[in-house]
C-alpha positions in Angstrom: -35.4 -5.0 -4.9 -34.7 -6.4 -1.5 -35.3 -4.0 1.3 -31.7 -4.3 2.3 -30.6 -3.1 -1.1 -31.0 0.4 -2.5 -30.1 1.6 -6.0 -28.3 4.9 -6.1 -27.6 6.9 -9.2 -24.2 8.2 -9.4 -24.3 12.1 -10.0 -23.9 13.1 -13.6 -24.2 9.6 -15.0 -26.8 7.1 -16.0 -25.0 4.4 -13.8 -26.8 2.9 -10.8 -24.9 1.5 -7.9 -26.3 -1.1 -5.5 -25.6 -0.5 -1.9 -25.9 -3.0 1.0 -26.5 -2.1 4.6 -24.3 -4.0 7.1 -24.0 -3.8 10.8 -21.2 -1.5 12.2 -19.8 -4.4 14.2 -19.1 -6.3 10.9 -17.6 -3.3 9.3 -15.2 -2.8 12.3 -14.3 -6.5 12.2 -13.6 -6.3 8.5 -11.4 -3.2 9.1 -9.4 -5.0 11.8 -9.0 -8.0 9.6 -7.7 -5.8 6.8 -5.2 -4.1 9.1 -4.0 -7.4 10.4 -3.5 -8.7 6.8 -1.6 -5.5 5.9 0.6 -5.9 8.9 1.1 -9.6 7.9 2.1 -8.6 4.3 4.6 -6.0 5.6 6.2 -8.5 7.9 6.3 -11.2 5.2 7.9 -8.8 2.7 10.5 -7.8 5.4 11.3 -11.4 6.1 11.6 -12.3 2.4 13.9 -9.3 1.7 16.0 -10.3 4.7 16.5 -13.7 3.2 17.6 -12.2 -0.2 21.4 -12.0 0.0 21.7 -9.8 -3.0 19.2 -7.3 -1.6 20.9 -7.3 1.8 24.3 -6.7 0.1 22.9 -3.8 -1.9 21.4 -2.2 1.2 24.7 -2.6 3.1 26.5 -1.0 0.1 24.0 1.9 0.1 24.4 2.3 3.9 28.1 2.5 3.5 27.9 5.1 0.8 25.6 7.1 2.9 27.9 7.0 5.9 30.8 8.0 3.7 28.8 11.1 2.5 28.5 9.7 -1.0 25.0 11.0 -1.6 23.2 12.9 -4.3 20.5 15.6 -4.3 17.0 14.2 -4.5 16.2 16.6 -7.5 19.2 15.1 -9.4 18.2 11.6 -8.7 14.5 12.2 -9.8 15.9 13.7 -13.0 18.2 10.8 -13.6 15.3 8.3 -13.0 12.8 10.4 -15.0 10.5 10.8 -11.9 8.3 13.9 -12.0 
């Protein structure tokens, strides 16, 4: 094996995992790039949703219902949607 690679056995298994040593500066750059990409995805999603007239209409309707006090308890909604 290359001196940069090290085989590590996972506890309780016969599987070995290869690891690679990389400089901290590269790891930090990768982390910043991942954060920037996540922010880009969020903004793109917001933009695309804002261009969807059907979605915007449903959000406006939901907001109007909320302002008029037309709400349901979360437990009832979860039960209705079979969540949890």
